[in-house]
C-alpha positions in Angstrom: 4.3 19.0 0.3 3.3 17.1 -2.9 1.1 15.2 -3.5 0.1 11.5 -1.9 -1.5 8.8 -4.4 -2.9 5.4 -4.0 -1.2 2.7 -5.5 -2.3 0.1 -3.3 -5.5 -1.4 -1.9 -5.3 -4.4 0.7 -8.1 -6.5 2.8 -5.3 -7.1 5.7 -2.9 -4.7 7.2 -0.4 -7.6 7.8 -0.6 -7.5 4.2 -0.3 -3.8 3.6 3.1 -3.7 6.6 4.9 -5.5 4.3 4.0 -3.8 1.2 4.8 -0.8 3.0 8.5 -2.2 4.5 9.3 -3.2 0.5 9.2 0.4 -0.4 10.3 1.9 2.2 13.8 -0.8 2.1 13.7 1.0 -1.4 14.1 4.9 -0.6 10.5 5.0 -1.2 8.6 6.9 1.8 5.1 5.8 1.9 1.9 6.5 4.7 -1.2 3.7 4.8 -4.4 5.2 5.6 -7.8 3.5 7.4 -4.8 2.0 9.0 -7.0 2.5 12.5 -9.8 1.0 10.6 -9.4 -1.6 9.6 -8.0 -2.7 13.3 -11.3 -2.0 14.1 -13.4 -3.5 11.3 -10.9 -6.5 9.8 -11.8 -8.2 6.8 -15.1 -6.0 6.0 -15.1 -4.3 2.6 -15.6 -1.0 3.3 -12.4 -0.7 5.2 -10.0 -1.5 3.0 -6.0 -0.1 3.5 -4.4 2.2 0.8 -1.3 2.1 0.5 -0.1 6.2 -0.9 3.0 7.2 -1.7 4.3 10.3 -3.7 3.1 10.7 -6.9 6.3 11.4 -7.1 7.6 7.8 -6.3 4.3 6.9 -7.1 5.7 4.7 -10.9 8.8 3.4 -9.0 6.4 2.2 -6.0 3.8 0.3 -8.5 8.0 -0.6 -9.9 8.2 -1.8 -7.4 4.8 -4.0 -6.1 3.6 -5.6 -9.5 7.8 -7.1 -10.0 6.8 -11.2 -8.9 3.6 -11.9 -10.4 3.6 -15.0 -8.4 2.5 -13.2 -5.4 -0.7 -12.5 -3.9 -2.8 -9.8 -6.6 -2.2 -6.0 -5.2 -5.8 -4.3 -5.8 -5.5 -1.1 -7.6 
């Protein structure tokens, strides 16, 4: 199994799902970590949702996430 790397962190679970869907529409398999914890304690600083992808997809994923600079900033 290939290593997973974090490409973004989100305070909002909804925002994480939007970006996950964006990457999946480009054929990049994604995984959200801390998803359950964030739904229990939304908005808490220690419950950031991490968007993870395979290491081999990480550069393409970052390019997609930052292709529109007018969007809200994504924390890395």
